[in-house]
C-alpha positions as CSV (number, residue, x, y, z in Angstrom):
1,M,-13.1,7.2,-8.8
2,V,-9.5,7.7,-7.5
3,S,-6.1,7.6,-9.1
4,I,-3.6,4.9,-8.5
5,E,-1.6,7.2,-6.3
6,E,-4.7,8.2,-4.3
7,A,-5.7,4.6,-3.8
8,L,-2.2,3.6,-2.6
9,K,-2.1,6.6,-0.2
10,I,-5.5,5.7,1.3
11,L,-4.1,2.3,2.0
12,N,-0.9,3.6,3.4
13,D,-2.6,6.1,5.6
14,Q,-4.9,3.6,7.3
15,E,-4.4,3.7,11.1
16,I,-3.8,0.1,12.3
17,E,-2.9,-1.5,15.5
18,L,-0.3,-4.2,15.2
19,R,-0.9,-7.4,17.2
20,T,1.9,-9.5,18.6
21,E,2.3,-13.2,19.4
22,T,5.1,-15.6,20.5
23,R,6.3,-18.0,17.9
24,D,8.9,-20.8,18.1
25,L,12.1,-20.3,16.1
26,E,11.4,-22.8,13.4
27,N,8.0,-21.3,12.6
28,S,9.1,-17.6,12.5
29,L,10.4,-17.3,9.0
30,G,9.1,-14.1,7.3
31,Y,7.7,-12.6,10.5
32,V,8.8,-9.3,11.9
33,L,10.3,-9.0,15.3
34,A,8.3,-7.0,17.9
35,E,11.3,-6.7,20.2
36,E,15.0,-6.2,20.1
37,I,17.4,-9.2,20.4
38,S,20.7,-8.8,22.1
39,A,23.5,-11.4,22.5
40,P,23.1,-13.3,25.9
41,F,26.8,-14.2,25.7
42,D,30.0,-13.6,23.8
43,M,30.0,-15.3,20.3
44,P,32.1,-17.3,20.0
45,S,31.8,-17.9,23.8
46,F,35.4,-19.3,23.9
47,D,38.5,-19.3,21.6
48,N,38.1,-22.1,19.1
49,S,39.8,-23.6,16.1
50,A,38.8,-22.3,12.6
51,M,39.9,-25.6,11.0
52,D,41.1,-29.1,11.4
53,G,44.8,-29.1,12.2
54,Y,47.2,-28.6,15.2
55,A,47.1,-26.1,18.0
56,L,50.7,-25.0,18.6
57,C,52.6,-23.3,21.5
58,G,55.3,-20.9,20.3
59,I,56.7,-20.1,16.8
60,S,58.8,-22.9,15.4
61,M,58.9,-25.5,12.7
62,D,58.9,-28.6,14.9
63,Y,56.6,-29.6,17.8
64,Q,55.9,-32.5,20.0
65,I,52.3,-33.8,19.8
66,I,50.9,-34.4,23.3
67,G,47.2,-35.0,22.8
68,E,44.0,-34.3,20.9
69,V,41.0,-32.0,21.3
70,A,37.7,-32.7,19.5
71,A,34.8,-30.3,19.1
72,G,32.7,-30.3,22.3
73,D,35.6,-31.5,24.5
74,N,36.2,-29.4,27.7
75,S,39.9,-29.8,27.4
76,K,42.2,-29.1,30.4
77,I,45.3,-29.4,28.4
78,V,47.9,-26.6,28.9
79,L,50.5,-26.3,26.2
80,K,54.1,-25.4,26.8
81,E,56.6,-24.0,24.4
82,G,57.2,-26.5,21.5
83,Q,54.1,-28.6,22.2
84,A,51.1,-29.2,20.0
85,V,47.7,-31.0,20.1
86,R,45.6,-32.4,17.3
87,I,42.5,-30.2,17.1
88,F,39.3,-30.1,15.0
89,T,37.1,-27.3,13.7
90,G,35.1,-25.7,16.5
91,A,37.1,-27.3,19.3
92,K,38.2,-25.2,22.3
93,I,41.7,-23.8,22.0
94,P,44.0,-25.2,24.8
95,E,45.5,-22.8,27.2
96,G,48.9,-21.6,26.0
97,A,48.2,-22.1,22.3
98,T,49.8,-19.5,20.0
99,A,48.2,-20.5,16.7
100,V,46.5,-23.3,14.7
101,I,48.0,-24.7,11.6
102,M,45.9,-26.6,9.1
103,Q,46.7,-30.3,8.8
104,E,47.6,-29.9,5.1
105,K,50.6,-27.8,6.0
106,T,52.1,-30.4,8.3
107,K,53.8,-33.8,8.4
108,A,53.1,-35.9,11.6
109,E,55.1,-39.0,12.5
110,R,54.3,-40.6,15.9
111,D,54.5,-37.7,18.4
112,Q,56.6,-35.4,16.2
113,L,55.1,-32.7,14.0
114,R,56.9,-30.9,11.3
115,L,55.4,-27.7,9.6
116,D,55.7,-26.7,5.9
117,Q,55.7,-23.1,6.9
118,E,56.2,-21.0,10.0
119,P,52.9,-20.1,11.8
120,K,51.8,-16.6,12.7
121,P,50.5,-15.7,16.2
122,G,46.7,-16.0,16.3
123,Q,46.5,-17.8,13.0
124,S,43.2,-19.7,12.5
125,I,41.9,-19.0,16.0
126,R,38.4,-17.7,16.3
127,K,38.7,-15.4,19.3
128,Q,36.0,-15.2,22.0
129,G,33.6,-12.4,21.2
130,G,35.0,-12.1,17.7
131,E,31.5,-11.9,16.2
132,L,29.4,-10.6,19.1
133,H,29.9,-9.4,22.7
134,K,27.5,-10.2,25.5
135,G,24.8,-7.5,25.5
136,Q,25.5,-6.4,21.9
137,L,22.4,-5.6,19.8
138,V,21.9,-8.3,17.2
139,F,18.6,-7.4,15.6
140,E,16.6,-4.3,16.0
141,K,12.8,-4.3,16.5
142,N,11.1,-4.6,13.1
143,Y,13.7,-6.9,11.7
144,R,12.1,-9.3,9.2
145,I,13.3,-12.8,9.9
146,T,15.3,-14.5,7.2
147,P,16.8,-18.0,7.0
148,A,20.1,-16.6,8.1
149,G,18.4,-14.7,10.9
150,I,16.9,-17.9,12.1
151,G,20.4,-19.4,12.1
152,M,21.7,-16.4,14.0
153,I,19.0,-16.5,16.6
154,G,19.3,-20.2,17.0
155,A,23.1,-19.8,17.6
156,L,22.1,-17.5,20.5
157,G,20.1,-20.3,22.1
158,I,16.8,-18.4,21.7
159,Q,13.8,-20.6,21.1
160,N,10.8,-18.3,21.3
161,L,10.3,-14.9,19.6
162,K,7.9,-12.1,20.1
163,V,6.7,-11.1,16.6
164,Y,3.9,-9.2,14.9
165,S,1.0,-11.4,14.0
166,K,0.0,-11.9,10.4
167,P,-3.6,-11.2,9.4
168,K,-6.2,-13.9,9.1
169,I,-7.6,-13.9,5.6
170,N,-10.8,-15.2,4.1
171,L,-11.6,-15.4,0.4
172,I,-15.0,-15.4,-1.3
173,T,-15.6,-15.7,-5.0
174,T,-19.0,-15.0,-6.6
175,G,-20.6,-15.9,-9.8
176,N,-23.5,-18.1,-11.1
177,E,-21.3,-19.3,-14.0
178,L,-18.4,-20.6,-11.9
179,I,-17.8,-24.3,-11.1
180,S,-14.8,-25.9,-9.4
181,P,-12.0,-27.6,-11.4
182,G,-12.7,-31.3,-11.8
183,Q,-16.4,-30.9,-12.3
184,D,-18.1,-31.5,-15.7
185,K,-18.5,-28.2,-17.5
186,K,-21.8,-27.4,-19.1
187,E,-22.6,-24.7,-21.7
188,G,-22.2,-21.3,-20.2
189,Q,-20.1,-22.4,-17.3
190,I,-16.5,-21.3,-16.4
191,Y,-14.0,-23.0,-14.2
192,E,-13.4,-20.9,-11.1
193,S,-9.6,-20.1,-10.9
194,N,-9.3,-16.8,-9.0
195,S,-9.4,-18.4,-5.6
196,Y,-6.6,-20.7,-6.5
197,A,-4.5,-17.9,-8.0
198,L,-5.1,-15.5,-5.1
199,T,-4.5,-18.2,-2.5
200,A,-1.2,-19.1,-4.2
201,A,-0.1,-15.5,-4.5
202,A,-0.8,-14.9,-0.8
203,K,1.1,-18.1,0.1
204,K,4.1,-17.1,-2.0
205,Y,4.6,-14.0,0.2
206,G,4.1,-15.8,3.5
207,F,0.3,-15.5,4.0
208,E,-2.3,-18.2,4.5
209,V,-5.9,-18.0,3.4
210,S,-7.9,-19.5,6.3
211,D,-11.1,-20.1,4.4
212,R,-12.3,-19.8,0.9
213,L,-15.9,-20.0,-0.3
214,Q,-17.6,-20.0,-3.7
215,I,-21.1,-18.3,-3.7
216,E,-23.6,-17.8,-6.5
217,D,-24.9,-14.4,-7.4
218,D,-27.5,-14.3,-4.6
219,F,-27.7,-11.1,-2.6
220,E,-28.8,-12.6,0.7
221,A,-26.3,-15.5,0.5
222,I,-23.5,-13.0,-0.3
223,K,-24.6,-10.7,2.6
224,T,-24.8,-13.6,5.0
225,E,-21.3,-15.0,4.2
226,I,-19.8,-11.5,4.4
227,M,-21.3,-11.1,7.9
228,K,-19.8,-14.4,9.0
229,S,-16.4,-13.7,7.5
230,L,-16.2,-10.2,9.1
231,E,-16.7,-11.9,12.5
232,E,-13.8,-14.3,12.2
233,T,-11.2,-12.7,9.9
234,D,-9.0,-9.7,9.7
235,V,-9.0,-9.2,5.9
236,L,-11.8,-10.4,3.6
237,I,-11.0,-10.6,-0.1
238,L,-13.8,-11.0,-2.5
239,S,-13.5,-11.6,-6.2
240,G,-16.3,-10.8,-8.6
241,G,-19.6,-9.1,-8.2
242,I,-18.2,-5.6,-7.7
243,S,-19.0,-3.9,-11.0
244,V,-22.3,-2.4,-12.0
245,G,-24.1,-5.3,-13.5
246,D,-27.6,-6.5,-12.5
247,Y,-26.0,-9.4,-10.6
248,D,-23.2,-7.5,-8.9
249,F,-24.3,-7.5,-5.3
250,V,-21.1,-7.3,-3.4
251,K,-20.9,-3.5,-2.8
252,Q,-24.5,-3.3,-1.4
253,A,-23.9,-6.4,0.7
254,L,-20.8,-4.8,2.2
255,E,-22.7,-1.6,3.0
256,E,-25.5,-3.5,4.7
257,N,-22.9,-5.2,6.8
258,G,-21.5,-1.9,8.1
259,V,-18.4,-1.8,5.9
260,V,-17.3,1.8,5.3
261,Q,-16.0,2.5,1.8
262,Q,-12.5,3.9,1.6
263,F,-12.4,4.0,-2.2
264,Y,-14.2,2.4,-5.1
265,K,-13.0,2.3,-8.7
266,V,-9.5,3.2,-9.6
267,F,-8.5,5.0,-12.8
268,Q,-6.4,2.2,-14.2
269,K,-6.4,-0.8,-16.5
270,P,-7.0,-3.5,-15.7
271,G,-8.9,-3.5,-12.4
272,K,-11.0,-0.3,-12.6
273,P,-13.9,-1.8,-10.4
274,L,-11.6,-2.2,-7.3
275,Y,-13.1,-1.6,-3.8
276,F,-11.5,-1.2,-0.4
277,G,-13.5,-0.8,2.8
278,R,-13.2,-1.0,6.5
279,K,-15.3,-2.0,9.5
280,D,-13.5,-1.2,12.7
281,E,-10.3,-3.3,12.5
282,K,-11.6,-5.5,9.7
283,Y,-10.6,-4.7,6.1
284,V,-12.2,-5.7,2.8
285,F,-10.9,-5.8,-0.7
286,A,-13.4,-6.5,-3.5
287,L,-11.5,-7.4,-6.6
288,P,-12.7,-7.6,-10.2
289,G,-13.8,-11.1,-11.4
290,N,-11.6,-11.3,-14.5
291,P,-8.6,-13.4,-13.6
292,A,-5.7,-11.2,-14.8
293,S,-7.4,-8.1,-13.4
294,S,-8.0,-9.8,-10.0
295,L,-4.5,-11.0,-9.6
296,S,-3.0,-7.7,-10.8
297,C,-5.0,-5.8,-8.1
298,F,-3.8,-8.3,-5.5
299,Y,-0.2,-7.6,-6.3
300,I,-0.4,-3.8,-6.5
301,Y,-2.9,-3.1,-3.6
302,V,-3.7,-6.2,-1.4
303,L,-0.2,-7.5,-0.9
304,P,1.4,-4.3,0.4
305,F,-1.5,-3.9,2.8
306,L,-1.2,-7.4,4.1
307,Q,2.5,-6.7,4.7
308,K,1.6,-3.4,6.5
309,L,-0.7,-5.3,8.8
310,S,2.2,-7.7,9.5
311,G,4.7,-4.9,10.5
312,I,6.7,-5.1,7.3
313,K,8.2,-1.8,6.2
314,N,8.8,-0.8,2.6
315,S,6.1,-3.3,1.5
316,G,4.9,-4.3,-1.9
317,L,6.5,-5.9,-5.0
318,E,10.1,-5.1,-5.9
319,T,10.2,-2.5,-8.6
320,Y,12.9,-1.8,-11.2
321,S,13.2,0.1,-14.4
322,F,14.2,-1.8,-17.6
323,P,14.6,-0.7,-21.2
324,I,11.8,-2.0,-23.5
325,S,13.0,-4.4,-26.1
326,H,10.6,-3.1,-28.8
327,S,8.5,-0.1,-29.7
328,F,5.1,-0.1,-28.1
329,E,2.0,2.1,-28.0
330,N,-0.4,2.1,-25.0
331,R,-3.7,3.2,-26.6
332,A,-5.6,2.8,-23.4
333,D,-7.1,6.0,-21.9
334,R,-5.9,4.9,-18.4
335,P,-2.5,4.1,-16.9
336,S,-1.9,0.4,-17.4
337,F,-0.3,-2.5,-15.6
338,L,0.7,-4.7,-18.6
339,K,1.8,-8.3,-18.5
340,A,5.4,-8.4,-19.4
341,K,8.6,-10.6,-19.4
342,I,12.0,-9.4,-18.3
343,E,14.8,-11.3,-20.0
344,N,18.5,-10.4,-20.7
345,G,18.1,-7.1,-19.0
346,K,15.2,-5.9,-21.2
347,V,11.4,-6.0,-20.9
348,E,8.9,-7.3,-23.5
349,I,5.2,-6.4,-23.4
350,L,3.4,-9.6,-24.0
351,D,0.5,-10.4,-26.2
352,G,-2.8,-11.3,-24.5
353,Q,-3.4,-8.2,-22.4
354,G,-7.1,-8.7,-21.9
355,S,-8.3,-8.6,-18.3
356,S,-9.6,-12.2,-18.6
357,M,-6.4,-13.5,-20.1
358,I,-4.1,-15.1,-17.5
359,Q,-1.8,-17.3,-19.7
360,S,0.4,-14.3,-20.6
361,M,0.7,-13.5,-16.9
362,A,1.7,-17.1,-16.2
363,L,4.4,-16.9,-18.9
364,G,5.6,-13.5,-17.8
365,N,7.4,-12.4,-14.7
366,A,6.5,-8.7,-14.3
367,L,3.8,-6.0,-14.6
368,A,5.0,-3.1,-16.7
369,F,3.5,0.3,-15.7
370,I,2.8,2.5,-18.7
371,D,0.9,5.8,-18.7
372,A,-2.2,6.3,-20.8
373,E,-1.9,7.0,-24.5
374,T,1.9,6.6,-24.4
375,K,4.3,5.7,-27.3
376,L,7.5,4.0,-26.4
377,N,10.6,3.5,-28.5
378,E,13.0,0.6,-28.2
379,G,15.3,1.3,-25.3
380,D,12.9,3.6,-23.3
381,Q,12.9,2.8,-19.6
382,I,9.7,1.3,-18.0
383,K,8.9,0.8,-14.3
384,C,8.3,-2.9,-13.7
385,Y,6.8,-4.7,-10.8
386,L,8.4,-8.2,-10.4
387,I,5.8,-10.9,-9.8
388,S,8.2,-13.9,-10.1
């Protein structure tokens, strides 16, 4: 058995080889750049108007309107002292222009323009290269692509990006008692929900589960499906069958498929029977079968490792400290990840902390980490992992 800190260190210390791929811009959100991006041209690439109004030549209160320039026009107009053109946001500034005045500050009658206030040189003109110069570094390698990043890269005219690949994930749940939602439930049966929760959690953070399979507690069947998954996937996640019961076959099936154990059992609650193993560049997490326990282990251990495989730095859930809203005693003999709700700047430890109880996790938005056999008073600070 290892401590939480030891388990996380083992995961963090895994030597991995990041793979790269080329993705088109619209399908690159959340991926990590595997190359630098520099500006291929000045941005803006020409002086342009910051608003709808008039481009003016000289500093005065009265001008003669001689034309119009719309966005996208390749205007050849050259302004002389005392002249103005109607101009629109983003349009190229005519040669000779001193400033742009917004239309709300003007009165136009036929070809005569009168200003409400005197303009200032350079007013409302976006200068060429004002944001970026040609060759300037825009994004460093290892930048994680955001919606704004996609907008920036698109504005540079770049369509295809070299990024780090995300791992292919397979999911296997085991248990004779499990049936799929929608089926008629008989005495002794339980609706299988872990695959749905784990798939949804992966998707929330930008990962897709390629294949998920439900298997009964049959050693040969489990062994065979593990073998198949290891051939086609990067990360195999199993749920159930990893404890020490008579029908818990997962650990042995992994060993017979050549998976080398990195750690098994973590001194924590919930999720003690947690397994992590490796076979060459294939990785396996075997999670407990209880729903809240399985999902908690995914958040704390699986998620940061999936992010590590994707080139994401500083991975894992966001963590903050909050004052507890009530006194609380953790009577467990192990450090605990407790279902909690953060509201109005304080954290409440929820009822329903059993490892099989997932409603409280669904109603909460955090996992509060509390040491074993610890008493807390109202206002004491607690480390919280944000799950929503």
